C-alpha positions in Angstrom: -23.8 -10.7 24.2 -24.8 -7.2 23.2 -28.3 -5.9 24.0 -30.4 -4.3 21.3 -30.2 -1.0 23.1 -26.4 -1.1 23.3 -24.1 -1.6 20.3 -21.0 -3.7 20.7 -17.7 -1.8 20.3 -15.9 -4.3 18.1 -12.4 -3.3 17.1 -12.0 -3.1 13.4 -8.9 -4.4 11.6 -7.0 -2.9 8.6 -4.2 -4.5 6.7 -1.7 -2.0 5.3 1.3 -2.7 3.0 4.1 -0.2 2.9 3.8 1.2 6.4 7.4 2.1 7.2 7.4 5.7 6.1 5.6 8.6 4.5 2.0 8.0 3.5 2.0 4.5 5.1 3.4 5.7 8.3 0.8 8.5 8.5 -2.0 6.0 7.7 -1.0 3.6 10.5 -1.2 6.5 12.9 -4.6 7.7 11.6 -6.3 4.3 11.8 -4.7 3.7 15.2 -6.0 7.1 16.5 -9.5 6.0 15.4 -9.3 2.8 17.4 -8.6 0.4 14.6 -6.2 -2.6 14.9 -3.5 -2.1 12.3 -1.7 -5.1 10.7 1.3 -4.3 8.6 3.4 -6.2 6.2 6.7 -5.4 4.6 10.0 -6.9 3.5 11.7 -5.8 6.7 11.2 -6.9 10.2 9.2 -4.6 12.4 11.2 -1.6 13.5 10.9 -1.0 17.2 11.2 2.7 16.6 7.7 2.8 15.0 5.5 4.7 17.4 2.4 2.6 17.6 1.3 0.0 20.2 1.2 -3.7 19.4 3.1 -3.1 16.1 5.5 -6.1 16.4 2.7 -8.5 17.2 0.7 -7.2 14.3 3.4 -7.3 11.6 4.1 -9.9 8.9 7.4 -10.0 7.1 6.8 -10.6 3.4 8.6 -9.8 0.2 5.8 -8.5 -2.1 8.2 -8.7 -5.1 8.0 -12.5 -4.8 4.6 -13.9 -5.9 5.2 -17.2 -4.0 6.2 -15.4 -0.8 3.1 -13.2 -1.0 0.9 -16.2 -1.5 2.5 -18.0 1.4 2.0 -15.0 3.7 -1.8 -15.2 3.2 -2.2 -18.0 5.8 -0.1 -16.0 8.3 -2.3 -13.0 7.8 -5.5 -15.1 8.2 -4.1 -16.4 11.6 -3.8 -12.8 12.8 -7.4 -12.0 12.0 -10.6 -13.1 13.8 -12.2 -14.1 10.6 -12.9 -10.5 9.5 -10.9 -7.8 7.7 -12.6 -4.4 7.6 -10.0 -2.7 5.3 -7.2 -3.6 3.0 -4.9 -0.7 2.0 -2.5 -1.6 -0.9 0.1 1.1 -0.3 3.4 -0.6 -1.0 5.2 0.7 -4.0 8.7 0.9 -5.5 10.1 3.3 -8.0 13.7 2.4 -9.0 16.0 4.9 -10.5 19.2 4.7 -12.5 22.6 4.6 -10.7 22.8 8.4 -11.0 19.2 8.9 -9.7 17.5 9.5 -13.0 14.1 8.1 -14.1 14.0 4.7 -15.9 12.6 4.9 -19.4 11.0 2.4 -21.7 14.1 2.1 -23.9 16.7 0.9 -21.4 14.9 -0.5 -18.3 15.8 -4.1 -17.8 12.8 -6.5 -18.0 13.6 -7.9 -14.5 13.1 -4.4 -13.1 9.7 -4.1 -14.8 8.8 -7.5 -13.3 9.8 -6.5 -9.8 8.0 -3.2 -9.9 4.8 -4.8 -11.2 4.9 -7.6 -8.6 5.1 -5.0 -5.8 2.9 -2.2 -7.2 0.3 -4.2 -9.0 0.1 -8.0 -8.6 0.4 -8.1 -4.8 -2.8 -6.1 -4.6 -4.6 -8.9 -6.5 -3.0 -11.7 -4.5 -3.9 -10.1 -1.1 -7.4 -9.2 -2.1 -8.2 -12.6 -3.5 -6.5 -14.4 -0.7 -8.4 -12.5 2.0 -11.7 -12.3 0.1 -13.7 -14.3 2.7 -12.5 -12.1 5.6 -13.3 -8.9 3.6 -16.8 -10.2 2.7 -17.6 -11.2 6.2 -16.8 -7.7 7.4 -18.4 -6.0 4.4 -15.0 -4.3 4.1 -13.2 -1.9 1.9 -10.2 -2.0 -0.3 -8.1 1.1 -1.1 -5.4 0.9 -3.8 -2.8 3.7 -3.7 -2.1 4.8 -7.3 -0.3 8.0 -8.3 -0.6 11.0 -10.5 2.2 9.4 -12.5 -0.3 6.8 -13.7 -2.1 9.5 -15.8 0.8 11.6 -17.1 4.5 11.4 -17.8 6.2 12.5 -14.6 9.7 14.0 -14.4 10.8 11.7 -11.6 8.7 8.5 -11.7 10.0 6.0 -14.2 8.1 4.1 -16.9 7.7 0.9 -15.0 6.3 2.7 -11.9 4.0 4.9 -13.9 2.5 2.1 -16.0 2.1 -0.1 -12.8 0.1 2.7 -11.2 -2.0 3.1 -14.4 -2.7 -0.6 -14.3 -3.6 -0.4 -10.6 -6.2 2.3 -11.4 -7.8 0.1 -14.0 -7.6 -2.9 -11.6 -9.5 -0.8 -9.1 -12.4 -0.5 -11.5 -12.4 -4.2 -12.3 -12.2 -5.2 -8.6 -15.1 -2.8 -7.7 -17.2 -4.6 -10.3 -16.2 -8.1 -9.1 -16.2 -7.4 -5.3 -19.3 -5.1 -5.3 -21.9 -8.0 -5.4 -20.1 -9.4 -2.4 -20.6 -6.3 -0.4 -16.9 -5.1 -0.6 -16.1 -1.6 -1.8 -13.0 -0.9 -3.9 -11.5 2.5 -4.5 -8.2 4.2 -5.2 -6.4 7.4 -4.2 -3.9 9.1 -6.5 -1.4 11.3 -4.6 0.5 14.0 -6.3 3.6 15.7 -4.8 3.5 14.8 -1.1 6.1 15.9 1.4 7.2 12.5 2.7 10.6 13.7 3.8 12.3 11.7 1.0 11.7 14.0 -2.0 13.3 13.6 -5.4 15.6 16.5 -6.4 13.6 19.1 -8.1 10.3 18.4 -6.4 10.2 21.7 -4.5 10.7 23.5 -7.8 7.3 22.2 -8.9 5.5 24.0 -6.2 5.2 27.2 -8.3 3.2 25.3 -10.9 0.8 23.6 -8.4 -2.6 25.4 -8.1 -2.4 25.3 -4.3 1.2 26.4 -4.4 2.3 23.8 -1.8 3.1 20.1 -1.3 0.6 17.8 0.2 1.2 16.2 3.6 1.1 12.5 4.3 -1.6 13.2 6.9 -3.9 14.6 4.2 -3.5 11.5 2.2 -4.1 9.3 5.2 -7.3 11.1 6.1 -8.7 10.4 2.6 -7.7 6.7 2.8 -9.5 6.5 6.2 -12.6 8.2 4.7 -12.8 5.5 2.0 -12.6 2.8 4.7 -15.2 4.4 7.0 -18.9 4.4 7.3 -19.0 7.9 5.7 -18.3 6.4 2.3 -20.6 3.4 2.2 -21.9 4.1 -1.3 -18.5 5.1 -2.8 -16.9 2.4 -5.0 -14.9 2.2 -8.2 -13.6 5.7 -7.7 -10.1 7.1 -7.9 -9.7 10.3 -5.8 -7.0 12.7 -6.9 -5.0 14.2 -3.9 -2.7 16.6 -5.6 -3.7 20.2 -5.0 -5.1 20.5 -8.5 -2.0 19.3 -10.2 -4.1 17.1 -12.5 -6.1 19.9 -14.1 
């Protein structure tokens, strides 16, 4: 047992969706560097090239586009926890394009695509948060939903299904903060703008001249903000969506 004069160094746990690249990849490395145990889940098996220790043992393969598969994964996730989950980061997101790489609009996008996008980008956040409620409550944890600048304005590359799913996720963040707050769980969102993930849509770099900071953001900058919202430095922050876009929203 820990003495009153000496605090126990208990390793905190974070569950992150969409960890394979870009913002998710940087977030895994950030939490890992801070001594957290990182549990990841994605549709693919764990890639042994991912540079973080224990990754394979702390990975759950789940198709977030499938509601039933996501619900079934909850029990597997619980088994990987010690009864506590200190942070849930809903980062997974898909943004389908047309066959020639153009944005999908409201007039022609097939309804099945809308459904798939919303299951991954929106509904999975609800399923995971509700399914792991007890673990989050026990840890007095934090939930961070990753939205997008596309949720608040028409974006030249992000399609209609993606944009509206992110707008819905921002509204969900407010609702969740109201519901989870009395349980001691904080819920916030971050809304990235143009971030240099290494997989940029054609034309993204042409937007730099119109950004107030005149540069793209880095995945590390986004990861730092996510970590802040899960840390003890933000214990009275809840129901907030932080814009990370170099002033693009003004």
